[in-house]
Residue frames as qw, qx, qy, qz and C-alpha x, y, z in Angstrom:
[[0.001, -0.895, -0.446, 0.001, -0.02, -0.01, -0.02],
 [0.479, 0.065, 0.034, 0.875, 1.61, 3.21, -1.14],
 [0.034, -0.934, -0.348, 0.067, 0.64, 6.73, -0.02],
 [0.622, 0.037, 0.163, 0.765, 2.88, 9.15, -1.81],
 [0.090, 0.937, 0.155, -0.301, 3.40, 12.93, -2.09],
 [0.693, 0.315, 0.222, 0.609, 5.36, 14.33, -5.05],
 [0.168, -0.898, -0.067, 0.402, 7.18, 17.64, -4.60],
 [0.562, 0.009, 0.389, 0.730, 8.99, 19.66, -7.22],
 [0.096, 0.496, -0.033, -0.862, 8.86, 22.93, -9.13],
 [0.697, 0.566, 0.203, -0.391, 6.74, 23.36, -12.21],
 [0.629, 0.661, -0.379, -0.152, 8.07, 21.40, -15.15],
 [0.278, -0.567, 0.767, -0.113, 10.05, 18.94, -12.97],
 [0.426, 0.155, -0.839, -0.302, 8.16, 16.00, -14.37],
 [0.324, -0.060, 0.741, -0.585, 5.88, 15.14, -11.44],
 [0.740, 0.263, 0.123, -0.607, 2.82, 14.47, -13.61],
 [0.651, 0.411, -0.607, -0.197, 4.66, 12.05, -15.88],
 [0.215, 0.257, -0.887, 0.318, 6.05, 10.09, -12.94],
 [0.484, 0.015, 0.530, -0.696, 2.73, 10.20, -11.10],
 [0.791, 0.282, -0.196, -0.506, 1.13, 8.45, -14.05],
 [0.552, 0.336, -0.761, 0.061, 3.78, 5.70, -13.97],
 [0.057, -0.171, 0.798, -0.576, 3.31, 5.24, -10.23],
 [0.653, 0.105, 0.219, -0.717, -0.42, 5.06, -10.64],
 [0.797, 0.293, -0.421, -0.318, -0.05, 2.30, -13.22],
 [0.372, 0.349, -0.815, 0.274, 2.56, 0.41, -11.20],
 [0.021, -0.016, 0.802, -0.596, 0.68, 0.31, -7.88],
 [0.201, -0.479, -0.791, -0.324, -2.94, 0.58, -9.07],
 [0.210, -0.617, -0.488, 0.581, -3.62, 3.68, -7.10],
 [0.282, 0.862, 0.383, 0.178, -5.10, 6.99, -8.15],
 [0.410, 0.107, -0.026, 0.905, -3.17, 10.12, -9.01],
 [0.106, -0.840, -0.514, 0.139, -4.72, 13.07, -7.18],
 [0.344, 0.182, 0.092, 0.916, -3.94, 16.41, -8.71],
 [0.026, 0.431, 0.481, -0.763, -5.60, 19.43, -7.09],
 [0.291, 0.242, -0.294, -0.878, -6.86, 20.87, -10.35],
 [0.406, -0.107, -0.830, -0.367, -8.55, 17.56, -11.28],
 [0.211, -0.370, -0.811, 0.401, -10.04, 17.23, -7.77],
 [0.134, 0.366, 0.235, -0.891, -11.49, 20.74, -7.90],
 [0.378, 0.145, -0.502, -0.765, -13.10, 20.18, -11.30],
 [0.385, -0.170, -0.899, -0.118, -14.51, 16.83, -10.21],
 [0.116, -0.376, -0.693, 0.605, -15.89, 18.21, -6.93],
 [0.253, 0.312, -0.021, -0.916, -17.54, 21.17, -8.79],
 [0.428, 0.053, -0.699, -0.571, -19.05, 18.83, -11.41],
 [0.368, -0.248, -0.894, 0.063, -20.33, 16.42, -8.76],
 [0.354, -0.653, -0.168, -0.648, -21.81, 19.29, -6.72],
 [0.654, -0.291, -0.597, 0.363, -20.29, 18.10, -3.46],
 [0.352, -0.881, -0.249, 0.194, -20.30, 20.36, -0.39],
 [0.476, -0.517, 0.256, 0.663, -16.68, 21.39, -1.00],
 [0.391, 0.289, 0.590, 0.645, -17.34, 21.64, -4.73],
 [0.020, -0.867, -0.464, -0.178, -20.12, 24.15, -4.16],
 [0.388, -0.835, 0.002, 0.389, -17.83, 26.26, -1.98],
 [0.528, -0.249, 0.453, 0.673, -15.01, 26.08, -4.50],
 [0.320, 0.532, 0.599, 0.506, -17.23, 26.98, -7.44],
 [0.114, -0.948, -0.297, 0.017, -18.48, 30.10, -5.69],
 [0.461, -0.704, 0.214, 0.496, -14.89, 31.21, -5.02],
 [0.481, 0.008, 0.580, 0.658, -13.70, 30.52, -8.56],
 [0.206, 0.737, 0.551, 0.334, -16.64, 32.42, -10.01],
 [0.200, -0.965, -0.092, 0.143, -15.58, 35.43, -7.91],
 [0.564, 0.697, -0.284, 0.340, -12.07, 35.06, -9.17],
 [0.471, -0.756, 0.374, -0.258, -10.81, 34.39, -5.59],
 [0.309, 0.423, -0.844, 0.119, -8.00, 32.17, -4.58],
 [0.815, -0.325, -0.433, -0.206, -9.04, 28.89, -2.98],
 [0.335, -0.726, 0.457, -0.390, -8.13, 29.20, 0.78],
 [0.124, 0.344, -0.914, 0.174, -6.20, 26.50, 2.63],
 [0.471, 0.029, 0.700, -0.537, -9.27, 25.33, 4.57],
 [0.767, 0.413, 0.019, -0.490, -11.26, 24.69, 1.37],
 [0.531, 0.508, -0.670, -0.106, -8.33, 22.84, -0.29],
 [0.087, -0.265, 0.892, -0.356, -7.87, 20.71, 2.90],
 [0.641, 0.185, 0.512, -0.541, -11.56, 19.84, 2.99],
 [0.716, 0.508, -0.277, -0.390, -11.37, 18.94, -0.72],
 [0.348, 0.448, -0.821, 0.057, -8.48, 16.59, -0.22],
 [0.320, -0.104, 0.806, -0.487, -10.03, 15.04, 2.90],
 [0.738, 0.319, 0.216, -0.555, -13.27, 14.46, 0.93],
 [0.662, 0.521, -0.483, -0.236, -11.34, 12.84, -1.99],
 [0.118, 0.407, -0.882, 0.207, -9.29, 10.55, 0.32],
 [0.583, 0.025, 0.614, -0.532, -12.56, 9.04, 1.53],
 [0.698, 0.391, -0.334, -0.498, -13.11, 7.73, -2.00],
 [0.961, -0.090, 0.246, -0.084, -13.13, 3.94, -2.38],
 [0.819, 0.501, -0.123, 0.252, -10.30, 4.04, -4.88],
 [0.117, 0.757, -0.470, 0.438, -7.94, 5.66, -2.34],
 [0.810, -0.503, 0.164, -0.255, -8.29, 2.93, 0.24],
 [0.947, -0.012, 0.086, 0.308, -5.27, 1.05, -1.10],
 [0.524, -0.302, 0.156, 0.781, -3.15, 4.21, -1.52],
 [0.331, 0.908, 0.255, 0.023, -2.82, 7.38, -3.60],
 [0.564, 0.069, 0.106, 0.816, -0.36, 9.79, -5.20],
 [0.007, -0.910, -0.303, 0.283, -0.75, 13.49, -4.33],
 [0.517, 0.210, 0.272, 0.784, 0.61, 15.84, -7.01],
 [0.014, 0.533, 0.176, 0.827, 0.26, 19.59, -6.21],
 [0.575, -0.665, 0.018, -0.477, -0.79, 19.18, -2.59],
 [0.213, -0.874, -0.319, 0.300, 0.23, 20.20, 0.01],
 [0.461, 0.662, 0.045, 0.589, 1.54, 23.59, -1.12],
 [0.139, -0.745, 0.264, -0.597, 1.81, 25.24, 2.31],
 [0.161, 0.217, -0.849, 0.455, 2.94, 24.19, 5.74],
 [0.538, 0.009, 0.379, -0.753, -0.62, 24.63, 7.00],
 [0.824, 0.238, -0.279, -0.432, -1.79, 22.15, 4.32],
 [0.517, 0.310, -0.782, 0.162, 1.02, 19.70, 5.17],
 [0.109, -0.150, 0.750, -0.634, 0.15, 19.76, 8.90],
 [0.671, 0.095, 0.184, -0.712, -3.50, 19.33, 8.19],
 [0.771, 0.290, -0.505, -0.259, -2.89, 16.37, 5.82],
 [0.285, 0.282, -0.840, 0.365, -0.72, 14.76, 8.45],
 [0.345, -0.055, 0.593, -0.726, -3.55, 15.08, 10.97],
 [0.781, 0.193, -0.095, -0.586, -6.19, 13.68, 8.60],
 [0.708, 0.287, -0.642, -0.064, -4.01, 10.62, 7.84],
 [0.062, 0.256, -0.805, 0.532, -3.14, 10.07, 11.48],
 [0.583, 0.013, 0.382, -0.717, -6.84, 9.86, 12.33],
 [0.859, 0.272, -0.205, -0.382, -7.30, 7.29, 9.59],
 [0.707, -0.431, 0.549, 0.108, -4.18, 5.35, 10.76],
 [0.811, 0.447, 0.269, 0.264, -2.89, 5.57, 7.21],
 [0.281, -0.775, 0.224, 0.520, 0.42, 7.52, 7.31],
 [0.532, 0.770, -0.276, -0.221, 2.28, 8.58, 4.23],
 [0.957, 0.020, 0.095, 0.274, 4.79, 6.08, 2.81],
 [0.579, -0.165, 0.170, 0.780, 7.16, 8.72, 1.42],
 [0.219, 0.919, 0.106, -0.310, 7.49, 12.26, 0.14],
 [0.745, 0.164, 0.352, 0.542, 9.47, 12.33, -3.11],
 [0.001, 0.882, -0.041, -0.470, 11.29, 15.58, -3.99],
 [0.740, 0.519, 0.218, 0.370, 12.47, 16.30, -7.54],
 [0.377, -0.671, 0.149, 0.621, 15.78, 18.16, -7.38],
 [0.604, 0.693, 0.304, 0.248, 16.32, 20.35, -10.47],
 [0.376, -0.157, 0.143, 0.902, 18.74, 22.85, -12.08],
 [0.220, 0.712, 0.469, -0.474, 16.39, 25.78, -12.30],
 [0.139, 0.607, -0.365, -0.693, 18.11, 27.49, -15.28],
 [0.026, 0.092, -0.914, -0.393, 17.91, 24.24, -17.28],
 [0.184, 0.469, 0.822, -0.264, 14.34, 23.76, -16.07],
 [0.234, 0.683, 0.132, -0.680, 13.32, 27.12, -17.48],
 [0.163, 0.429, -0.661, -0.594, 14.82, 26.21, -20.85],
 [0.074, 0.123, 0.987, 0.079, 13.04, 22.88, -20.70],
 [0.221, 0.598, 0.643, -0.424, 9.65, 24.53, -20.06],
 [0.196, 0.666, -0.117, -0.710, 10.04, 27.43, -22.50],
 [0.095, 0.323, -0.773, -0.538, 10.76, 24.98, -25.33],
 [0.306, 0.241, 0.911, -0.136, 7.54, 22.95, -24.93],
 [0.438, 0.240, -0.200, -0.843, 4.81, 22.99, -27.50],
 [0.462, 0.145, 0.866, -0.122, 2.07, 20.61, -28.67],
 [0.017, 0.208, 0.732, 0.648, 0.07, 19.75, -31.73],
 [0.342, 0.057, 0.196, -0.917, -3.12, 21.79, -31.83],
 [0.670, 0.043, -0.493, -0.553, -5.01, 18.86, -33.41],
 [0.825, -0.148, -0.545, -0.037, -4.09, 15.73, -31.40],
 [0.548, -0.806, 0.129, -0.182, -2.23, 17.22, -28.46],
 [0.913, 0.058, -0.140, 0.379, 1.06, 15.38, -29.07],
 [0.340, -0.913, 0.092, 0.206, 3.84, 17.02, -27.10],
 [0.747, 0.454, -0.066, 0.480, 7.19, 18.30, -28.50],
 [0.425, -0.781, 0.043, 0.455, 10.18, 20.40, -27.48],
 [0.474, 0.868, -0.115, -0.086, 11.99, 22.72, -29.85],
 [0.050, 0.732, -0.679, 0.024, 15.44, 21.48, -28.75],
 [0.333, -0.314, 0.874, -0.163, 14.99, 17.99, -27.35],
 [0.388, 0.285, 0.877, -0.003, 12.03, 16.56, -29.24],
 [0.312, 0.419, -0.164, -0.837, 11.08, 18.48, -32.38],
 [0.841, 0.363, 0.264, -0.303, 8.77, 16.98, -35.04],
 [0.707, -0.078, 0.543, 0.446, 10.64, 14.80, -37.49],
 [0.324, 0.519, 0.430, 0.664, 9.38, 17.07, -40.29],
 [0.124, -0.115, -0.255, 0.952, 9.46, 20.73, -39.36],
 [0.381, 0.113, 0.086, -0.914, 5.99, 22.14, -38.56],
 [0.707, -0.009, -0.529, -0.469, 4.31, 18.77, -39.14],
 [0.662, -0.416, 0.474, -0.406, 3.02, 16.62, -36.26],
 [0.073, 0.334, -0.934, -0.100, 4.55, 13.15, -36.20],
 [0.306, 0.168, 0.872, -0.343, 1.35, 11.59, -34.93],
 [0.450, 0.626, 0.591, -0.239, -1.53, 13.08, -36.99],
 [0.461, 0.326, 0.435, 0.701, 0.22, 15.21, -39.64],
 [0.048, -0.929, -0.363, 0.055, -1.35, 18.42, -38.27],
 [0.520, 0.359, -0.017, 0.775, 0.41, 21.68, -38.92],
 [0.269, -0.781, -0.040, -0.562, -1.10, 23.79, -36.13],
 [0.626, -0.082, -0.594, 0.499, 0.88, 24.01, -32.85],
 [0.343, -0.845, -0.131, -0.390, 0.22, 25.67, -29.54],
 [0.404, 0.201, -0.605, 0.656, 2.15, 26.72, -26.41],
 [0.428, -0.678, -0.580, 0.144, 0.72, 26.96, -22.91],
 [0.003, -0.893, -0.019, -0.449, 0.50, 30.48, -21.65],
 [0.619, -0.755, 0.205, -0.076, 2.14, 29.53, -18.35],
 [0.898, 0.018, 0.153, 0.411, 5.21, 28.19, -20.20],
 [0.299, 0.874, -0.067, 0.377, 6.39, 31.71, -20.88],
 [0.585, 0.207, -0.477, 0.623, 9.79, 32.49, -19.25],
 [0.115, -0.403, 0.291, -0.860, 8.43, 35.30, -17.03],
 [0.782, -0.334, -0.096, -0.517, 5.52, 33.19, -15.86],
 [0.871, -0.014, -0.453, 0.190, 7.85, 30.24, -15.09],
 [0.343, 0.297, -0.465, 0.760, 10.10, 32.47, -13.02],
 [0.431, -0.390, 0.125, -0.804, 7.09, 33.69, -11.11],
 [0.906, -0.206, -0.239, -0.283, 5.88, 30.18, -10.44],
 [0.729, 0.145, -0.496, 0.449, 9.42, 29.15, -9.32],
 [0.008, 0.393, -0.389, 0.833, 9.43, 32.10, -6.85],
 [0.705, -0.343, -0.005, -0.621, 6.11, 30.96, -5.45],
 [0.908, -0.026, -0.414, 0.050, 7.50, 27.43, -5.08],
 [0.489, 0.261, -0.489, 0.674, 10.47, 28.75, -3.11],
 [0.219, -0.378, 0.264, -0.860, 8.33, 31.02, -0.93],
 [0.741, -0.219, 0.110, -0.625, 5.47, 28.67, -0.09],
 [0.965, 0.011, -0.199, -0.170, 6.38, 25.05, -0.83],
 [0.600, 0.410, -0.573, 0.378, 10.04, 24.55, 0.00],
 [0.207, -0.473, 0.527, -0.675, 9.49, 25.54, 3.64],
 [0.888, -0.167, -0.004, -0.428, 7.33, 22.38, 3.95],
 [0.763, 0.331, -0.551, 0.072, 10.29, 20.05, 3.40],
 [0.065, 0.387, -0.730, 0.560, 11.82, 20.27, 6.90],
 [0.699, -0.158, 0.287, -0.635, 8.43, 19.18, 8.29],
 [0.954, 0.167, -0.130, -0.214, 8.58, 15.96, 6.27],
 [0.518, 0.499, -0.616, 0.321, 12.24, 15.52, 6.87],
 [0.284, -0.398, 0.598, -0.635, 11.59, 15.54, 10.57],
 [0.849, -0.010, 0.241, -0.471, 9.04, 12.76, 10.05],
 [0.454, -0.298, 0.807, 0.234, 11.67, 10.65, 8.18],
 [0.685, 0.509, 0.503, -0.137, 9.58, 10.67, 4.99],
 [0.290, 0.856, -0.217, -0.368, 11.72, 12.75, 2.65],
 [0.750, -0.030, 0.527, 0.398, 13.41, 11.10, -0.34],
 [0.201, 0.778, -0.187, -0.566, 15.09, 12.96, -3.24],
 [0.765, 0.264, 0.502, 0.305, 15.55, 12.12, -6.87],
 [0.208, -0.338, 0.349, 0.849, 17.39, 13.92, -9.75],
 [0.492, 0.652, 0.454, -0.356, 14.56, 15.50, -11.65],
 [0.293, 0.755, -0.369, -0.457, 16.93, 16.46, -14.56],
 [0.333, -0.241, 0.888, 0.205, 17.84, 12.80, -15.30],
 [0.334, -0.015, -0.711, -0.619, 16.16, 10.90, -18.20],
 [0.685, -0.253, -0.034, -0.683, 12.54, 9.97, -17.50],
 [0.891, -0.060, -0.442, -0.092, 13.26, 6.28, -17.11],
 [0.467, 0.207, -0.590, 0.625, 16.18, 6.90, -14.71],
 [0.280, -0.298, 0.302, -0.861, 13.97, 9.13, -12.58],
 [0.823, -0.168, -0.217, -0.497, 11.25, 6.42, -12.59],
 [0.801, 0.029, -0.560, 0.209, 13.66, 3.71, -11.52],
 [0.233, 0.268, -0.507, 0.785, 15.02, 5.88, -8.73],
 [0.528, -0.291, 0.108, -0.790, 11.50, 6.60, -7.42],
 [0.891, -0.109, -0.366, -0.245, 10.52, 2.92, -7.45],
 [0.653, 0.137, -0.595, 0.448, 13.77, 1.95, -5.62],
 [0.002, 0.273, -0.430, 0.861, 13.27, 4.57, -2.91],
 [0.687, -0.240, -0.028, -0.686, 9.65, 3.69, -2.42],
 [0.882, -0.053, -0.466, -0.045, 10.44, -0.10, -2.10],
 [0.447, 0.210, -0.582, 0.646, 13.28, 0.70, 0.33],
 [0.274, -0.288, 0.284, -0.873, 10.96, 2.85, 2.37],
 [0.814, -0.187, -0.205, -0.510, 8.21, 0.21, 2.36],
 [0.795, 0.035, -0.567, 0.214, 10.67, -2.51, 3.51],
 [0.189, 0.246, -0.521, 0.796, 12.04, -0.26, 6.31],
 [0.497, -0.266, 0.126, -0.816, 8.46, 0.44, 7.48],
 [0.875, -0.103, -0.376, -0.287, 7.53, -3.22, 7.42],
 [0.602, 0.149, -0.630, 0.468, 10.56, -4.13, 9.53],
 [0.111, -0.261, 0.417, -0.864, 9.50, -1.57, 12.15]]
């Protein structure tokens, strides 16, 4: 049973690795954006609160996000574990999550941190683009289409870039990560949960490293 939190700045590859972990362990990936949309669509108590705030253009406060996650963790598909991507983002959220899981007697297995070279990370993010027809992803330096301006998958010739992949936006998101999220790590380090991986390594290498650290942690916990 794996209960995992993934930490890392935008573009570090958390989503890609979360998908692999989900497939490997048969547990759901819980991304805050997905949880918000699902709660709003389902009209749950927290979803109604969140919808009202989003319609006002207001930020979702910690207490609503915490309620949202607590509600989602009660789902039947989370009983054998889960992967949290994008939560917690603040120390308050981390402490609340810890309390929720303690009450359930289901502590986290590990907190995986993606270490990155931020200058290289910005270059990685700025170079991303995708096919406007089928959504296939590319990178102008590392993975361009085989034929310039033609999608390898569907042959489309229309490409798009995410607005939050602009350099100035990425720098702003990194600053927010430093200010709000990095201060959480000592909390998890004190709990003995923190494990680090090289987020700049090839995808398969990162994946192997994560699996190794999780299995080591699971064995250590079982021995205790």
